[in-house]
Legacy VTK file of the C-alpha trace (Angstrom):
# vtk DataFile Version 3.0
C-alpha trace
ASCII
DATASET POLYDATA
POINTS 721 float
0.365 -0.190 -0.264
1.489 3.213 -0.984
2.132 5.561 1.654
0.364 9.304 1.454
2.705 11.962 0.799
2.175 15.658 1.508
3.532 17.866 -1.446
5.619 20.918 -1.708
5.138 23.089 -4.601
8.044 25.648 -5.320
7.307 28.793 -7.628
10.032 30.538 -8.626
10.455 33.532 -10.649
13.001 36.399 -11.432
12.362 37.882 -14.611
14.063 40.608 -16.587
14.570 44.049 -14.752
14.643 42.480 -11.423
17.502 42.322 -9.232
19.062 38.553 -9.703
18.964 36.566 -6.407
20.306 33.050 -5.519
16.486 30.754 -6.205
18.808 28.098 -7.121
20.684 27.951 -3.979
17.261 28.149 -1.930
15.919 25.215 -3.527
19.288 23.096 -2.741
18.811 23.998 0.638
15.177 22.866 0.772
16.034 19.584 -1.103
18.787 18.663 1.113
16.766 19.461 4.388
13.468 17.437 3.282
16.390 14.473 2.021
17.752 14.083 5.591
14.612 14.520 7.603
13.205 12.114 9.689
9.412 12.426 7.399
11.446 12.168 4.258
9.193 9.354 2.849
6.140 11.764 3.413
6.970 14.478 1.337
7.429 15.686 -2.389
9.036 18.089 -3.695
7.810 19.462 -7.185
9.633 22.745 -8.436
8.137 24.984 -11.493
10.824 27.459 -12.735
10.354 30.908 -14.668
6.738 30.797 -13.704
4.161 32.711 -16.173
0.554 33.777 -14.410
-1.311 31.241 -16.250
1.308 28.595 -15.004
0.234 28.656 -11.290
-3.143 27.725 -11.965
-2.510 25.153 -13.908
0.397 23.614 -11.324
-2.350 23.982 -8.332
-4.727 21.962 -10.847
-2.069 19.441 -11.923
-0.134 18.743 -8.357
-3.015 19.903 -6.070
-0.224 20.928 -3.083
-0.452 21.084 0.540
2.500 23.469 0.836
2.938 26.427 -1.945
6.470 28.066 -1.575
6.558 31.279 -4.158
9.833 32.296 -4.354
10.073 35.945 -6.225
9.989 39.500 -6.016
6.954 41.564 -4.112
5.902 45.379 -4.918
3.666 45.485 -1.788
-0.113 46.697 -3.177
1.055 46.431 -6.414
1.670 42.587 -5.969
3.778 39.869 -6.265
5.795 40.202 -9.727
6.534 37.103 -12.080
7.189 36.606 -15.544
5.258 37.153 -19.040
6.264 34.912 -22.101
9.246 37.234 -23.248
10.484 36.957 -19.513
9.850 40.149 -18.707
8.300 40.974 -15.092
4.187 41.190 -15.093
2.809 42.487 -11.515
-0.330 40.461 -10.624
-3.551 41.682 -9.061
-3.710 41.306 -5.588
-7.077 40.345 -4.700
-7.951 38.464 -7.665
-4.664 36.152 -6.616
-6.169 35.753 -3.099
-9.267 34.734 -5.098
-7.011 32.272 -6.805
-6.537 30.063 -3.787
-10.046 30.145 -2.813
-11.582 29.250 -6.329
-9.216 26.007 -6.155
-10.422 24.873 -2.580
-7.921 22.020 -2.935
-5.681 20.116 0.035
-3.875 23.700 0.153
-2.789 24.299 3.876
-0.008 26.989 3.867
1.628 29.314 1.792
4.532 30.765 2.289
5.948 34.240 0.153
9.245 34.451 0.389
9.352 37.973 -1.443
9.954 41.430 -0.415
7.173 43.398 0.562
4.518 40.686 0.329
2.779 41.186 3.431
-0.550 42.987 2.294
-0.246 39.819 -0.174
-0.400 37.503 2.205
-3.046 39.487 3.985
-5.303 38.822 1.454
-4.634 35.257 0.978
-5.079 34.124 4.593
-8.894 34.601 4.059
-8.703 31.106 2.229
-5.601 29.685 3.605
-5.211 29.218 7.191
-1.051 29.389 7.183
0.253 32.133 5.527
3.491 33.619 5.891
4.520 37.405 4.314
7.386 39.604 4.290
6.613 43.342 5.402
9.580 45.181 4.444
13.275 44.209 1.846
14.521 41.135 2.349
18.248 40.100 1.965
18.707 37.207 -0.656
20.947 35.592 2.235
18.479 35.663 4.789
15.688 34.395 2.458
17.794 31.354 2.078
18.031 31.419 6.076
14.621 30.982 6.686
13.761 28.576 4.253
16.322 26.046 5.038
15.017 26.415 9.136
11.137 26.601 8.249
11.420 23.260 6.169
13.855 21.882 8.621
11.202 22.232 10.879
8.514 20.983 8.658
10.540 17.824 8.032
10.487 16.966 12.025
6.941 17.041 12.244
6.608 20.418 13.525
3.764 22.997 12.446
3.648 25.772 10.543
3.450 27.976 13.437
6.276 26.541 14.875
8.189 26.403 11.753
7.810 29.891 10.800
9.490 30.954 14.408
12.177 28.799 13.531
13.089 30.306 10.156
12.803 33.743 11.656
15.001 32.648 14.706
17.541 31.620 11.882
17.813 34.596 10.497
18.478 36.741 14.138
20.940 34.089 14.981
23.160 34.746 11.719
22.446 38.313 11.652
21.314 39.483 14.974
18.518 41.625 13.334
14.782 41.538 13.726
13.381 40.365 10.338
9.748 41.610 8.940
8.217 38.279 8.327
4.819 37.813 9.364
2.752 34.568 10.028
-1.053 35.197 9.327
-3.322 32.062 10.982
-3.548 30.721 14.572
-0.644 29.120 16.303
-0.939 25.461 14.897
1.413 24.166 16.912
-0.391 24.803 19.597
-3.326 23.617 18.253
-1.806 20.872 17.615
-0.020 20.263 20.794
-3.175 20.342 22.549
-4.701 17.744 20.168
-1.681 15.629 21.232
-2.047 15.897 24.816
-5.987 15.358 24.849
-7.000 19.137 25.228
-9.214 19.435 22.257
-12.051 17.925 24.517
-12.877 21.367 25.966
-16.676 22.730 26.796
-17.030 25.649 24.444
-17.040 28.931 26.422
-17.478 32.052 23.759
-19.288 31.813 20.791
-16.313 33.258 19.341
-14.833 29.848 19.026
-17.382 28.405 16.643
-16.525 31.050 14.157
-12.753 30.557 14.285
-11.600 27.623 16.644
-14.333 25.096 15.343
-13.103 26.054 11.553
-9.291 24.893 12.404
-10.793 21.332 13.554
-12.943 20.526 10.528
-11.076 18.007 8.844
-9.355 17.687 5.263
-9.290 15.849 3.056
-5.972 14.712 3.917
-7.257 13.693 7.116
-10.101 11.814 5.878
-7.471 9.762 4.128
-5.368 9.129 6.812
-7.649 8.016 8.844
-9.118 5.210 6.440
-5.303 4.236 5.856
-5.331 3.762 9.716
-7.964 1.640 9.903
-7.337 -0.063 6.461
-3.919 -1.299 7.699
-5.060 -2.499 11.004
-7.473 -4.599 9.593
-5.225 -5.867 6.768
-2.842 -7.085 9.682
-5.500 -9.989 9.910
-5.838 -11.082 6.191
-3.164 -9.898 3.729
-4.392 -11.773 1.161
-7.483 -9.865 0.364
-8.775 -9.616 -2.794
-9.206 -6.647 -5.041
-12.783 -7.074 -4.594
-12.499 -7.278 -0.791
-10.425 -3.955 -0.937
-12.630 -2.131 -3.411
-15.751 -3.130 -0.723
-13.828 -2.349 2.510
-13.214 1.576 0.800
-16.435 1.976 0.214
-17.073 0.857 4.298
-14.377 2.846 5.035
-16.057 5.677 3.484
-19.489 5.177 5.887
-16.854 4.717 8.785
-15.161 8.308 8.396
-18.461 9.543 7.450
-19.712 8.388 10.769
-16.804 9.989 12.634
-17.708 13.269 10.801
-21.790 13.144 12.258
-20.520 11.915 15.652
-18.134 15.289 15.728
-20.717 17.650 14.919
-23.560 15.900 17.486
-20.788 16.369 20.007
-20.111 20.014 18.709
-23.354 20.870 19.884
-23.325 18.991 23.209
-20.334 21.974 23.855
-17.990 19.197 23.068
-15.123 20.053 20.611
-13.355 16.684 19.388
-11.369 16.042 15.368
-12.591 13.185 13.787
-8.731 12.059 13.489
-8.971 11.871 17.705
-12.226 9.967 17.493
-10.458 7.368 15.313
-7.640 6.707 17.659
-9.923 6.592 20.276
-12.192 4.096 18.368
-8.897 2.148 17.299
-7.161 2.153 21.294
-10.474 1.152 22.420
-10.695 -1.909 20.118
-7.421 -2.889 20.544
-7.779 -3.039 24.134
-11.258 -3.575 25.355
-12.645 -5.674 22.429
-11.405 -8.236 19.864
-9.364 -5.917 17.246
-10.851 -8.222 14.579
-14.266 -6.256 15.491
-12.973 -2.957 13.830
-13.719 -5.031 10.672
-17.075 -6.656 11.858
-18.014 -3.138 12.495
-17.309 -1.751 8.955
-19.852 -4.216 7.682
-22.747 -2.702 8.969
-21.773 -0.080 11.513
-25.421 1.569 11.496
-27.126 -1.554 12.145
-24.564 -3.086 14.533
-25.718 -3.516 18.322
-21.895 -3.796 18.676
-21.332 -0.489 16.941
-24.180 1.283 18.829
-22.374 0.194 22.228
-18.887 1.366 21.137
-20.438 4.192 20.317
-21.808 4.786 23.901
-18.166 4.226 24.915
-16.620 6.772 22.941
-19.099 9.401 23.826
-18.221 8.706 27.080
-14.608 8.517 26.837
-14.853 11.794 24.763
-16.602 13.455 27.611
-13.768 12.040 30.319
-11.422 14.803 30.922
-8.514 12.241 31.341
-9.982 9.413 28.854
-9.204 6.271 30.394
-9.532 2.682 28.777
-9.807 0.460 32.167
-8.352 -2.953 31.240
-7.616 -5.821 33.986
-3.965 -6.289 32.974
-1.297 -6.031 30.909
-1.791 -9.145 29.323
-3.685 -7.585 26.465
-1.146 -5.321 25.511
1.000 -8.161 25.123
-1.450 -10.428 23.019
-1.959 -7.153 20.766
1.321 -6.074 20.816
2.640 -6.196 17.692
-0.640 -4.528 16.473
-0.618 -1.904 19.018
3.392 -1.272 17.765
1.894 -1.082 14.206
-0.633 1.371 15.076
2.036 3.531 16.644
4.356 3.418 13.907
1.684 4.618 11.830
0.696 7.573 13.626
4.800 8.382 13.554
5.458 7.523 10.286
2.345 9.330 8.802
2.600 12.093 11.019
-1.013 12.012 12.696
-0.794 14.717 15.187
2.164 16.336 14.670
4.485 13.393 16.847
8.374 14.866 17.252
9.208 12.823 20.367
7.446 9.612 21.442
4.433 8.113 19.514
1.977 7.088 22.192
-1.946 6.382 22.754
-3.960 9.306 22.591
-5.974 7.656 25.800
-4.288 6.835 28.874
-4.962 3.194 29.824
-5.633 2.246 33.483
-4.302 -1.452 34.438
-6.252 -2.594 37.739
-3.811 -5.592 38.312
-0.745 -6.122 38.362
3.037 -5.668 40.573
5.659 -3.479 39.724
8.857 -4.525 40.394
12.559 -2.831 40.855
14.282 -5.019 38.213
15.234 -4.159 34.253
14.629 -7.254 32.167
17.477 -7.719 29.721
16.358 -8.558 26.219
18.268 -11.646 25.387
19.083 -12.610 22.260
16.068 -14.709 21.598
14.325 -11.565 20.893
17.240 -10.435 18.050
17.285 -13.979 16.426
14.245 -15.330 16.532
14.169 -19.017 15.971
17.824 -19.034 14.974
18.654 -18.249 18.985
20.433 -22.147 19.200
23.355 -20.518 16.894
25.005 -19.232 20.614
25.100 -22.790 21.484
25.958 -23.864 17.898
29.309 -20.806 18.750
29.650 -21.694 22.142
30.958 -25.399 21.051
33.066 -23.949 17.984
34.692 -21.769 20.196
35.834 -24.767 22.586
36.942 -26.778 19.948
39.572 -24.242 19.251
41.006 -24.216 22.047
40.250 -27.720 23.468
42.723 -28.131 26.204
40.725 -24.872 28.411
38.343 -27.445 29.964
39.150 -31.300 29.963
36.127 -31.967 31.674
32.921 -32.638 29.209
30.718 -32.152 31.875
31.893 -28.671 32.941
31.845 -27.690 29.052
28.259 -28.883 28.983
26.711 -26.789 31.848
28.899 -23.831 30.721
27.140 -23.622 27.415
23.907 -24.979 28.462
23.022 -22.749 31.276
24.317 -19.590 29.763
22.670 -20.295 26.984
19.154 -20.723 28.679
20.140 -17.790 31.324
20.595 -15.514 28.541
18.445 -16.814 25.582
15.544 -15.397 27.760
17.119 -12.447 29.186
17.660 -12.187 32.934
16.141 -9.841 35.255
18.760 -7.456 37.323
17.952 -4.887 40.221
17.901 -1.454 39.571
21.330 -0.104 41.462
21.694 3.910 42.234
25.510 3.570 40.697
26.436 5.911 37.686
25.385 3.285 34.814
21.534 4.047 36.067
21.590 8.000 36.852
18.156 7.628 37.758
18.779 10.866 40.162
20.246 13.002 37.587
17.855 15.116 35.678
16.922 14.379 32.375
17.924 10.782 32.795
14.842 8.345 32.863
14.604 4.728 34.112
12.198 1.672 33.830
10.450 -0.506 36.118
9.041 -3.979 35.262
4.824 -3.846 35.226
2.860 -6.855 35.213
3.345 -10.553 36.469
7.010 -12.111 35.903
9.886 -12.201 33.260
9.371 -13.189 29.776
5.800 -12.498 28.494
4.327 -11.500 31.647
5.473 -8.126 31.711
5.901 -4.863 30.439
8.579 -1.797 30.978
7.771 1.017 32.980
8.957 4.728 32.081
8.907 6.619 34.905
8.927 10.201 34.285
12.305 12.220 34.698
10.652 14.649 36.966
11.431 13.411 40.677
11.962 9.741 39.983
13.352 9.366 42.900
10.133 10.513 45.026
8.510 8.223 43.117
10.478 5.280 43.964
10.415 6.033 47.501
6.558 6.267 47.152
6.758 2.573 45.839
8.825 0.862 47.604
10.248 2.553 50.624
7.312 2.252 53.030
9.188 2.140 56.347
6.878 -0.959 57.805
7.880 -3.161 54.759
11.364 -4.622 54.243
12.934 -4.741 50.504
14.073 -8.434 51.032
10.520 -9.409 52.656
8.433 -8.239 50.018
10.418 -7.121 46.862
7.620 -6.163 44.321
4.346 -4.107 45.008
0.997 -4.617 44.054
-0.172 -1.500 42.340
-3.214 0.106 39.837
-1.081 2.467 37.299
-2.177 4.308 34.251
0.006 4.500 31.782
0.064 5.334 27.689
1.565 2.626 25.422
4.397 4.049 23.880
7.139 3.545 21.481
10.141 5.539 22.226
11.536 8.139 19.716
15.718 8.527 18.984
15.846 11.615 21.531
14.118 9.638 24.372
16.384 6.706 24.008
19.000 8.988 24.180
18.124 10.157 27.796
17.904 6.359 29.264
20.167 5.378 31.791
23.225 3.545 30.434
22.095 0.256 31.316
18.886 0.638 29.436
20.483 2.577 26.353
23.538 -0.228 26.506
19.934 -2.712 25.251
18.208 -0.779 22.632
18.555 -2.077 18.791
17.877 0.227 15.675
15.679 -2.616 14.077
13.502 -3.023 17.386
10.861 -0.509 18.617
10.395 -1.764 21.960
6.804 -0.962 23.427
6.689 0.632 26.666
4.287 2.022 29.225
4.811 5.957 29.578
3.878 6.136 33.390
1.119 8.779 34.510
-0.118 7.837 37.450
0.330 4.961 40.606
-2.971 4.343 42.807
-3.832 1.369 45.449
-0.016 0.641 46.367
-0.531 -2.698 48.107
2.383 -4.826 50.062
0.806 -8.236 51.345
3.296 -10.539 53.102
0.611 -12.850 53.615
-2.874 -13.381 52.003
-5.720 -10.986 53.161
-9.177 -12.882 54.758
-12.298 -11.423 55.797
-14.220 -11.408 58.915
-15.160 -15.407 57.993
-11.334 -16.088 57.347
-12.037 -16.759 53.645
-9.257 -15.496 51.519
-10.298 -12.171 49.601
-6.752 -10.704 48.546
-3.944 -13.278 47.912
-0.263 -12.594 47.903
-0.153 -12.763 44.334
2.266 -14.037 41.587
5.019 -12.323 39.700
7.750 -15.033 38.703
11.622 -14.007 38.020
14.702 -16.171 37.314
16.675 -15.736 40.629
20.507 -16.030 39.567
23.751 -16.177 40.841
26.774 -15.747 38.393
30.072 -17.046 38.573
33.595 -17.036 36.154
35.029 -19.961 35.533
38.703 -19.954 35.023
42.490 -21.561 35.398
44.339 -18.309 35.525
44.555 -16.044 38.199
41.232 -14.793 39.608
41.784 -11.932 40.862
42.613 -10.609 37.180
39.376 -12.108 35.685
37.495 -9.538 35.461
39.611 -6.973 34.397
39.444 -9.058 30.957
35.979 -7.492 30.622
37.424 -3.632 30.733
36.619 -2.323 27.337
39.887 -0.836 27.493
41.734 -4.221 28.072
43.891 -4.542 24.333
44.687 -8.076 25.469
41.546 -9.924 24.221
41.513 -10.495 20.369
38.200 -11.358 20.184
35.991 -9.656 22.958
33.180 -11.929 21.512
34.284 -15.063 23.617
34.151 -13.222 26.835
31.205 -15.130 27.817
32.345 -18.153 27.193
34.097 -18.585 30.727
30.644 -17.306 32.701
28.291 -20.049 34.765
24.995 -18.723 35.820
22.973 -21.024 38.038
19.624 -20.023 38.379
15.914 -20.913 40.076
12.365 -19.599 38.400
10.380 -18.072 41.696
7.126 -16.361 42.711
9.068 -12.945 44.031
5.837 -11.847 45.109
5.301 -14.470 48.080
8.351 -13.454 50.694
8.869 -16.967 52.362
9.214 -18.910 48.662
11.891 -15.983 47.538
14.020 -16.322 50.746
13.903 -20.255 50.743
14.508 -19.997 46.757
17.687 -17.758 47.779
19.159 -20.525 49.712
18.569 -22.913 47.673
20.051 -21.664 44.747
23.008 -21.099 46.615
23.203 -24.858 47.849
22.646 -26.256 44.237
25.656 -24.177 42.698
28.119 -25.225 45.761
26.815 -28.559 45.344
27.847 -28.676 42.005
30.991 -26.710 42.530
32.012 -29.258 45.218
30.687 -32.377 43.153
33.087 -31.437 40.234
35.627 -29.442 41.677
38.360 -31.961 40.939
37.304 -32.858 37.192
39.766 -30.760 35.668
43.074 -33.056 34.352
45.097 -29.778 34.669
45.252 -27.336 37.835
41.760 -27.105 39.424
39.297 -24.608 38.496
38.491 -21.373 40.344
34.984 -19.930 40.476
34.953 -16.064 40.719
31.551 -14.634 42.463
30.692 -11.972 39.761
27.297 -10.859 41.116
23.535 -12.094 41.363
19.680 -11.375 41.087
19.882 -9.301 44.261
23.370 -7.841 44.385
24.989 -5.781 41.714
28.369 -6.296 43.080
29.236 -2.904 40.923
31.408 -1.548 44.329
27.942 0.888 44.909
25.704 -1.676 45.424
23.039 0.997 46.885
19.141 -0.318 45.081
16.632 2.189 44.330
14.456 0.561 47.293
15.780 -0.341 50.604
18.577 -3.288 50.618
18.639 -6.887 52.184
20.783 -6.792 55.249
24.225 -8.110 53.693
24.158 -11.588 55.220
20.476 -12.196 53.277
21.731 -11.526 50.007
22.616 -14.355 47.226
26.186 -13.151 48.078
25.701 -13.025 52.066
24.269 -16.482 51.823
26.722 -17.883 49.747
29.881 -16.312 51.984
28.220 -17.586 55.277
27.548 -20.883 54.153
31.493 -21.692 52.627
32.289 -20.320 56.257
30.007 -21.910 58.510
28.749 -25.125 56.822
31.200 -28.296 57.081
30.472 -29.719 53.591
31.251 -26.610 51.747
34.777 -25.174 53.840
36.620 -27.018 51.061
35.818 -24.611 48.884
37.079 -21.794 50.458
40.092 -22.039 48.211
38.252 -22.412 44.886
35.334 -19.893 45.021
36.807 -15.855 45.543
34.297 -13.469 46.711
35.238 -10.470 44.823
33.705 -6.879 46.392
33.733 -5.313 42.914
33.671 -7.331 39.892
33.377 -3.851 37.335
32.368 -4.555 34.077
31.320 -7.817 35.007
28.798 -6.503 37.683
24.646 -6.848 36.751
24.836 -3.276 36.057
27.103 -3.607 33.023
24.998 -7.048 31.755
23.193 -5.146 29.046
26.809 -4.159 27.719
27.624 -8.011 27.633
24.606 -8.920 25.922
24.821 -6.213 23.604
28.328 -7.261 22.653
27.299 -10.791 21.946
24.437 -9.868 20.206
26.880 -8.075 17.706
29.464 -10.864 17.896
26.834 -13.410 16.885
25.309 -11.682 14.432
28.595 -11.629 12.177
29.215 -15.383 12.947
28.361 -17.586 10.240
27.147 -20.036 12.096
25.887 -23.206 9.967
LINES 1 722
721 0 1 2 3 4 5 6 7 8 9 10 11 12 13 14 15 16 17 18 19 20 21 22 23 24 25 26 27 28 29 30 31 32 33 34 35 36 37 38 39 40 41 42 43 44 45 46 47 48 49 50 51 52 53 54 55 56 57 58 59 60 61 62 63 64 65 66 67 68 69 70 71 72 73 74 75 76 77 78 79 80 81 82 83 84 85 86 87 88 89 90 91 92 93 94 95 96 97 98 99 100 101 102 103 104 105 106 107 108 109 110 111 112 113 114 115 116 117 118 119 120 121 122 123 124 125 126 127 128 129 130 131 132 133 134 135 136 137 138 139 140 141 142 143 144 145 146 147 148 149 150 151 152 153 154 155 156 157 158 159 160 161 162 163 164 165 166 167 168 169 170 171 172 173 174 175 176 177 178 179 180 181 182 183 184 185 186 187 188 189 190 191 192 193 194 195 196 197 198 199 200 201 202 203 204 205 206 207 208 209 210 211 212 213 214 215 216 217 218 219 220 221 222 223 224 225 226 227 228 229 230 231 232 233 234 235 236 237 238 239 240 241 242 243 244 245 246 247 248 249 250 251 252 253 254 255 256 257 258 259 260 261 262 263 264 265 266 267 268 269 270 271 272 273 274 275 276 277 278 279 280 281 282 283 284 285 286 287 288 289 290 291 292 293 294 295 296 297 298 299 300 301 302 303 304 305 306 307 308 309 310 311 312 313 314 315 316 317 318 319 320 321 322 323 324 325 326 327 328 329 330 331 332 333 334 335 336 337 338 339 340 341 342 343 344 345 346 347 348 349 350 351 352 353 354 355 356 357 358 359 360 361 362 363 364 365 366 367 368 369 370 371 372 373 374 375 376 377 378 379 380 381 382 383 384 385 386 387 388 389 390 391 392 393 394 395 396 397 398 399 400 401 402 403 404 405 406 407 408 409 410 411 412 413 414 415 416 417 418 419 420 421 422 423 424 425 426 427 428 429 430 431 432 433 434 435 436 437 438 439 440 441 442 443 444 445 446 447 448 449 450 451 452 453 454 455 456 457 458 459 460 461 462 463 464 465 466 467 468 469 470 471 472 473 474 475 476 477 478 479 480 481 482 483 484 485 486 487 488 489 490 491 492 493 494 495 496 497 498 499 500 501 502 503 504 505 506 507 508 509 510 511 512 513 514 515 516 517 518 519 520 521 522 523 524 525 526 527 528 529 530 531 532 533 534 535 536 537 538 539 540 541 542 543 544 545 546 547 548 549 550 551 552 553 554 555 556 557 558 559 560 561 562 563 564 565 566 567 568 569 570 571 572 573 574 575 576 577 578 579 580 581 582 583 584 585 586 587 588 589 590 591 592 593 594 595 596 597 598 599 600 601 602 603 604 605 606 607 608 609 610 611 612 613 614 615 616 617 618 619 620 621 622 623 624 625 626 627 628 629 630 631 632 633 634 635 636 637 638 639 640 641 642 643 644 645 646 647 648 649 650 651 652 653 654 655 656 657 658 659 660 661 662 663 664 665 666 667 668 669 670 671 672 673 674 675 676 677 678 679 680 681 682 683 684 685 686 687 688 689 690 691 692 693 694 695 696 697 698 699 700 701 702 703 704 705 706 707 708 709 710 711 712 713 714 715 716 717 718 719 720
């Protein structure tokens, strides 16, 4: 399906007898900016040179542009100057020229008169076009070029016309330190668009004048209607990619009815003093269907919308949402987001790419979603190679086996080799959860840096990242986790109701994420997150809640995670083991092989149950110690050394200050490990084999995303059959 394109018509005239201006340089600046912009695929630049008066009408009819840019000379009340058939100057009547825009009645949204003394002409055109730029005085050639360059730079980034105009003026002032005489006629569109994006269009009408001006700005153009139909069609096609031509034609007819229904609903709401655009109605409709109804119902509604009981119910729900100030769609939990994650991501990408509402940062839901049930965990779930490679993730194991064969004298024991390979592959493929720390890798308390928590019911496909606003993150964490009556290690997660917006992040936001999270981002994958709006009803349950009759009314809950401990296995000096992971360490020929000496042990645990969590941490340590004790003499060379690196509840980064109250040292996995070796007779024989470092530096849990990213890049470049 071909993308919808916004057309820019550039009309240039520099007739004989007028000052020669660098129109070629101006168009080159515009071309370069549009080719390099984020929305480059959504713009088409059409050029006409040596323009005569008759050429203007023909160009309007042929191109049907959205933006018209005149690069020529102006003469105040005498009008703009174009060429006649001999190339001499030809004045054009200002009123007749303005009437032309009214008679064409096409898609034109903005007119730029980048000409000296074009103020009067711009004022006349503004009767029929909502955004017009003119100049009240003379403008130098270089200033006209500076304005055009900045104006289309902004348009290409998704900015509105008024903001693009302001940036153009600012570009001249930055370079020349002079006040320019450019004028903008029309409503400050960026303010209107920004209000649309943040849900401020749904307001009570307080003044009759708003009907005359504000409502005109919300009347949808043919382009908006096309965008709505394109969006609905893309969602429907996601269910059946093999639609026949007849089906496509039928769907197009039904989409016309659908969009007309939006217009009717908008007009009915306007009579009730509620203003909302057709685009917003479409977005509310789709988001409600994605989260509350089966998205397939979108297609069912289109079959006969006027007689469908489901449609009537949906319409009532839509009107209710529109009337609400916070526009919240209420769902039970986040499973519905995972169920339709591909479709939701596609929907948000369409909004972004098609510039639905001047999205310049993150692409997010129009509605807030209220998730009634779920747990917030102070963890970051690393997305392992399973996400990157899909069904080809076993290449990790194949590459590991190949690396062992290259140095077949490293470990004589097949058991050690097998466990190193299988444990690490399983652990890293799905991706472990790591604790959020207060070290510089997280920088969660620094202004402008953002962090995510996990919200849902556990690892793998049971939770979703929850992006915390960068305003007062520390206070937010304290509110969720650091209630004085509870200890962190007793109850790790918090049950809560969350209001948030499903979102895909822009590169700008990704760049502001904490270092740990930023290292995990990949260009080819758009991760869906929840952008936090509000948290309420925080509950901490150390035991089931019962009513007066003793019946359980609120269980402890269920949040699963891999509780793990990570060792390094080496034949070398254990104190130097972690140095190999320093990015500045030059002696490693291929850093992709660093991971082959890492040995994790892990258990799948319900960490929402404090008793189960406490017991399973001990069992995990005992399992690791029993294995090391059993197979410590397997090497035919010298004994293997095991270096403790980090654990699920102990980053071992040197700071070890978690965002919530930390457990006492002796109750962490590391503390249990140390006490078991010291206090239990059966494990005292391991005190010379297991080495407890106090700072693993570049192999602490706070650097694991760097390791996974490095591993993914390494595997991507391996041709493993």
